[in-house]
Z-matrix of the N, CA and C atoms (Angstrom, degrees):
N
C 1 1.440
C 2 1.524 1 108.93
N 3 1.308 2 115.98 1 139.12
C 4 1.458 3 121.26 2 179.59
C 5 1.522 4 110.13 3 -82.14
N 6 1.318 5 115.13 4 139.12
C 7 1.460 6 122.75 5 179.20
C 8 1.525 7 109.61 6 -118.63
N 9 1.320 8 115.33 7 156.82
C 10 1.459 9 121.94 8 171.08
C 11 1.516 10 106.84 9 -118.84
N 12 1.316 11 115.73 10 125.44
C 13 1.461 12 121.19 11 174.82
C 14 1.517 13 107.84 12 -108.41
N 15 1.315 14 115.79 13 132.46
C 16 1.457 15 121.83 14 173.41
C 17 1.518 16 106.79 15 -116.46
N 18 1.319 17 115.98 16 119.93
C 19 1.453 18 121.86 17 178.35
C 20 1.521 19 108.12 18 -109.19
N 21 1.316 20 116.60 19 124.99
C 22 1.456 21 122.94 20 176.76
C 23 1.519 22 106.02 21 -114.88
N 24 1.350 23 116.30 22 123.97
C 25 1.456 24 118.68 23 -171.91
C 26 1.522 25 111.43 24 -151.56
N 27 1.323 26 115.50 25 156.53
C 28 1.454 27 122.73 26 176.62
C 29 1.524 28 109.09 27 -60.90
N 30 1.334 29 116.37 28 133.42
C 31 1.465 30 119.86 29 -177.85
C 32 1.528 31 112.71 30 -60.23
N 33 1.320 32 117.87 31 -20.28
C 34 1.461 33 121.69 32 -179.99
C 35 1.527 34 112.57 33 -66.11
N 36 1.340 35 117.57 34 -20.31
C 37 1.471 36 119.85 35 -178.43
C 38 1.537 37 111.63 36 -109.72
N 39 1.325 38 116.24 37 27.44
C 40 1.465 39 119.75 38 -179.23
C 41 1.529 40 111.89 39 -59.28
N 42 1.321 41 117.89 40 -43.15
C 43 1.473 42 120.05 41 179.70
C 44 1.524 43 111.01 42 -60.34
N 45 1.325 44 117.40 43 -42.61
C 46 1.461 45 121.04 44 179.48
C 47 1.524 46 111.41 45 -63.83
N 48 1.323 47 116.67 46 -37.83
C 49 1.464 48 119.38 47 179.97
C 50 1.524 49 111.11 48 -69.06
N 51 1.319 50 117.45 49 -39.81
C 52 1.461 51 120.10 50 178.43
C 53 1.534 52 110.30 51 -66.67
N 54 1.329 53 117.53 52 -37.60
C 55 1.462 54 121.28 53 175.72
C 56 1.529 55 110.75 54 -64.28
N 57 1.333 56 116.02 55 -36.47
C 58 1.469 57 120.60 56 178.51
C 59 1.523 58 110.35 57 -64.26
N 60 1.331 59 117.39 58 -44.59
C 61 1.475 60 120.17 59 176.85
C 62 1.518 61 110.35 60 -59.20
N 63 1.317 62 116.07 61 -45.38
C 64 1.461 63 120.58 62 -178.60
C 65 1.533 64 110.96 63 -62.83
N 66 1.328 65 116.77 64 -41.74
C 67 1.470 66 120.86 65 179.65
C 68 1.523 67 111.87 66 -63.90
N 69 1.320 68 116.36 67 -26.82
C 70 1.472 69 121.01 68 178.74
C 71 1.524 70 111.97 69 -88.75
N 72 1.332 71 116.81 70 -1.82
C 73 1.457 72 121.02 71 -179.34
C 74 1.527 73 113.04 72 74.35
N 75 1.319 74 116.85 73 21.29
C 76 1.468 75 121.42 74 -179.10
C 77 1.529 76 108.83 75 -97.17
N 78 1.316 77 116.32 76 112.93
C 79 1.467 78 121.65 77 -173.40
C 80 1.526 79 113.32 78 -102.20
N 81 1.331 80 118.14 79 -19.92
C 82 1.462 81 121.13 80 -173.90
C 83 1.527 82 109.96 81 -108.85
N 84 1.308 83 115.98 82 130.52
C 85 1.457 84 120.85 83 -178.48
C 86 1.525 85 110.02 84 -159.53
N 87 1.304 86 115.64 85 166.74
C 88 1.460 87 123.52 86 169.71
C 89 1.517 88 106.33 87 -123.45
N 90 1.344 89 116.52 88 128.83
C 91 1.460 90 121.09 89 -179.18
C 92 1.527 91 109.61 90 -114.92
N 93 1.317 92 115.01 91 133.37
C 94 1.458 93 122.02 92 173.37
C 95 1.522 94 105.81 93 -116.43
N 96 1.323 95 116.28 94 119.76
C 97 1.458 96 121.17 95 -175.37
C 98 1.525 97 110.93 96 -101.58
N 99 1.330 98 114.88 97 149.75
C 100 1.453 99 121.55 98 171.37
C 101 1.518 100 115.48 99 72.08
N 102 1.324 101 117.23 100 43.06
C 103 1.466 102 120.12 101 178.29
C 104 1.526 103 109.46 102 -96.70
N 105 1.302 104 115.74 103 158.29
C 106 1.453 105 121.76 104 -177.36
C 107 1.516 106 110.23 105 -110.03
N 108 1.330 107 116.06 106 153.35
C 109 1.452 108 119.35 107 177.07
C 110 1.514 109 111.51 108 179.95
N 111 1.308 110 113.93 109 178.89
C 112 1.456 111 121.38 110 -179.19
C 113 1.519 112 107.89 111 -139.90
N 114 1.325 113 115.60 112 130.56
C 115 1.452 114 120.78 113 179.18
C 116 1.512 115 110.85 114 -121.82
N 117 1.304 116 115.29 115 153.58
C 118 1.463 117 120.74 116 -178.20
C 119 1.530 118 111.92 117 -62.74
N 120 1.325 119 116.89 118 -40.10
C 121 1.461 120 119.27 119 -177.98
C 122 1.524 121 113.24 120 -98.67
N 123 1.335 122 118.05 121 -25.89
C 124 1.465 123 120.22 122 -175.95
C 125 1.527 124 113.15 123 -96.65
N 126 1.312 125 117.49 124 -11.97
C 127 1.457 126 119.91 125 -179.29
C 128 1.516 127 112.06 126 82.04
N 129 1.327 128 115.19 127 -171.12
C 130 1.464 129 121.27 128 -177.53
C 131 1.521 130 110.90 129 -89.16
N 132 1.319 131 115.32 130 139.61
C 133 1.459 132 123.64 131 172.40
C 134 1.529 133 105.70 132 -128.28
N 135 1.331 134 115.37 133 91.87
C 136 1.460 135 120.31 134 -173.69
C 137 1.523 136 113.22 135 -115.43
N 138 1.345 137 117.05 136 4.51
C 139 1.455 138 121.43 137 173.84
C 140 1.514 139 114.90 138 67.38
N 141 1.329 140 117.91 139 23.96
C 142 1.466 141 119.28 140 178.72
C 143 1.526 142 109.75 141 -124.00
N 144 1.337 143 117.38 142 -176.22
C 145 1.461 144 121.13 143 -177.03
C 146 1.531 145 112.66 144 -66.76
N 147 1.313 146 116.84 145 -33.50
C 148 1.457 147 120.81 146 -178.79
C 149 1.529 148 110.94 147 -78.48
N 150 1.314 149 116.79 148 -45.01
C 151 1.470 150 122.68 149 -178.57
C 152 1.539 151 109.15 150 -123.35
N 153 1.339 152 116.99 151 76.37
C 154 1.467 153 119.25 152 -176.82
C 155 1.528 154 112.36 153 -69.99
N 156 1.295 155 114.76 154 166.58
C 157 1.456 156 121.14 155 177.15
C 158 1.515 157 112.54 156 97.06
N 159 1.309 158 114.65 157 159.32
C 160 1.459 159 122.51 158 178.29
C 161 1.514 160 108.37 159 -140.52
N 162 1.309 161 114.98 160 167.42
C 163 1.457 162 122.22 161 176.91
C 164 1.520 163 109.78 162 -113.83
N 165 1.304 164 115.67 163 164.85
C 166 1.461 165 123.73 164 168.24
C 167 1.518 166 107.58 165 -120.71
N 168 1.318 167 115.64 166 158.25
C 169 1.461 168 121.74 167 175.36
C 170 1.522 169 108.03 168 -126.81
N 171 1.322 170 115.67 169 134.51
C 172 1.462 171 122.40 170 171.58
C 173 1.515 172 108.41 171 -116.27
N 174 1.323 173 116.37 172 131.21
C 175 1.462 174 122.44 173 170.90
C 176 1.525 175 106.68 174 -108.47
N 177 1.321 176 115.81 175 127.87
C 178 1.465 177 121.25 176 -178.64
C 179 1.515 178 108.52 177 -131.52
N 180 1.333 179 116.50 178 119.14
C 181 1.458 180 122.07 179 174.63
C 182 1.524 181 107.18 180 -97.01
N 183 1.344 182 116.48 181 127.34
C 184 1.455 183 119.53 182 -175.26
C 185 1.525 184 110.30 183 -158.00
N 186 1.319 185 115.34 184 172.04
C 187 1.463 186 120.88 185 174.91
C 188 1.523 187 109.08 186 -69.55
N 189 1.318 188 115.85 187 162.43
C 190 1.460 189 121.11 188 -177.87
C 191 1.529 190 112.11 189 -56.91
N 192 1.322 191 116.95 190 -39.41
C 193 1.467 192 120.14 191 179.01
C 194 1.514 193 112.48 192 -62.59
N 195 1.319 194 116.93 193 -39.96
C 196 1.462 195 120.96 194 177.32
C 197 1.512 196 111.90 195 -65.42
N 198 1.318 197 116.67 196 -38.48
C 199 1.466 198 120.83 197 178.86
C 200 1.524 199 110.63 198 -65.42
N 201 1.318 200 117.25 199 -40.67
C 202 1.463 201 120.34 200 179.97
C 203 1.526 202 111.07 201 -68.81
N 204 1.331 203 116.25 202 -37.96
C 205 1.464 204 120.16 203 176.92
C 206 1.527 205 110.03 204 -64.11
N 207 1.331 206 116.84 205 -42.65
C 208 1.464 207 121.67 206 178.49
C 209 1.525 208 110.62 207 -62.37
N 210 1.304 209 116.92 208 -45.24
C 211 1.460 210 121.50 209 179.31
C 212 1.530 211 110.96 210 -59.07
N 213 1.325 212 117.17 211 -44.67
C 214 1.461 213 121.09 212 179.94
C 215 1.528 214 111.53 213 -64.47
N 216 1.330 215 116.95 214 -42.15
C 217 1.465 216 120.72 215 179.60
C 218 1.518 217 111.56 216 -64.62
N 219 1.323 218 116.83 217 -41.49
C 220 1.464 219 120.40 218 179.86
C 221 1.524 220 110.60 219 -66.95
N 222 1.318 221 118.15 220 -37.96
C 223 1.463 222 120.53 221 176.31
C 224 1.522 223 110.49 222 -59.72
N 225 1.320 224 117.33 223 -41.48
C 226 1.464 225 121.03 224 177.35
C 227 1.528 226 111.10 225 -66.59
N 228 1.313 227 117.07 226 -42.26
C 229 1.461 228 121.74 227 179.59
C 230 1.526 229 110.97 228 -62.02
N 231 1.313 230 117.09 229 -39.97
C 232 1.470 231 121.22 230 -179.32
C 233 1.524 232 112.20 231 -59.58
N 234 1.312 233 117.49 232 -31.08
C 235 1.470 234 120.88 233 -179.99
C 236 1.525 235 111.43 234 -62.60
N 237 1.325 236 117.08 235 -32.03
C 238 1.463 237 120.26 236 -177.48
C 239 1.530 238 113.14 237 -96.16
N 240 1.325 239 118.20 238 -7.83
C 241 1.462 240 120.27 239 -173.84
C 242 1.527 241 114.51 240 -89.47
N 243 1.292 242 118.23 241 -21.26
C 244 1.458 243 119.77 242 -176.13
C 245 1.518 244 110.74 243 64.87
N 246 1.330 245 117.72 244 -125.18
C 247 1.460 246 121.57 245 -175.43
C 248 1.530 247 113.30 246 -83.54
N 249 1.317 248 118.29 247 -4.97
C 250 1.470 249 119.39 248 175.93
C 251 1.518 250 107.13 249 -72.14
N 252 1.299 251 116.68 250 101.24
C 253 1.454 252 121.81 251 -167.52
C 254 1.517 253 115.72 252 -73.64
N 255 1.319 254 114.27 253 146.74
C 256 1.460 255 122.45 254 168.56
C 257 1.528 256 107.08 255 -150.55
N 258 1.316 257 115.18 256 130.87
C 259 1.468 258 121.77 257 176.99
C 260 1.524 259 107.57 258 -124.49
N 261 1.327 260 115.29 259 146.20
C 262 1.462 261 121.62 260 176.75
C 263 1.521 262 108.04 261 -124.45
N 264 1.320 263 114.80 262 130.98
C 265 1.460 264 121.73 263 175.73
C 266 1.520 265 106.52 264 -121.59
N 267 1.330 266 117.55 265 130.54
C 268 1.471 267 121.31 266 -178.20
C 269 1.524 268 108.90 267 -126.92
N 270 1.331 269 114.98 268 131.68
C 271 1.462 270 119.10 269 175.66
C 272 1.518 271 109.59 270 -140.86
N 273 1.335 272 115.22 271 163.32
C 274 1.466 273 121.91 272 -178.45
C 275 1.531 274 109.76 273 -81.51
N 276 1.314 275 114.22 274 144.10
C 277 1.465 276 121.60 275 177.21
C 278 1.522 277 107.31 276 -98.31
N 279 1.301 278 117.14 277 124.46
C 280 1.466 279 121.31 278 -179.90
C 281 1.522 280 112.71 279 -84.64
N 282 1.323 281 116.16 280 -32.21
C 283 1.461 282 118.71 281 -175.70
C 284 1.516 283 110.25 282 -153.44
N 285 1.311 284 116.35 283 141.81
C 286 1.458 285 123.53 284 173.94
C 287 1.514 286 107.38 285 -130.14
N 288 1.307 287 116.73 286 128.92
C 289 1.476 288 118.87 287 177.24
C 290 1.496 289 111.29 288 -132.79
């Protein structure tokens, strides 16, 4: 079954996220740079003087095994990142055309 993974992360760890995709053998993705948001553990990233910083989003469509490998790698990465936030959301894809 095909899965979609959405990774939302602090732009400061973009290199680490791209290395994570590569380590999982995931070559195809869509990246959206410079998005704003607020997380419970990572705080606000609104790109202004009060709440500096921005996030990036990666969308990765892959087989279920690739999604599970990505999830495991990100969980390990989070242990070393501290407050530099990264979240992974995974859902099933019903149709691709």
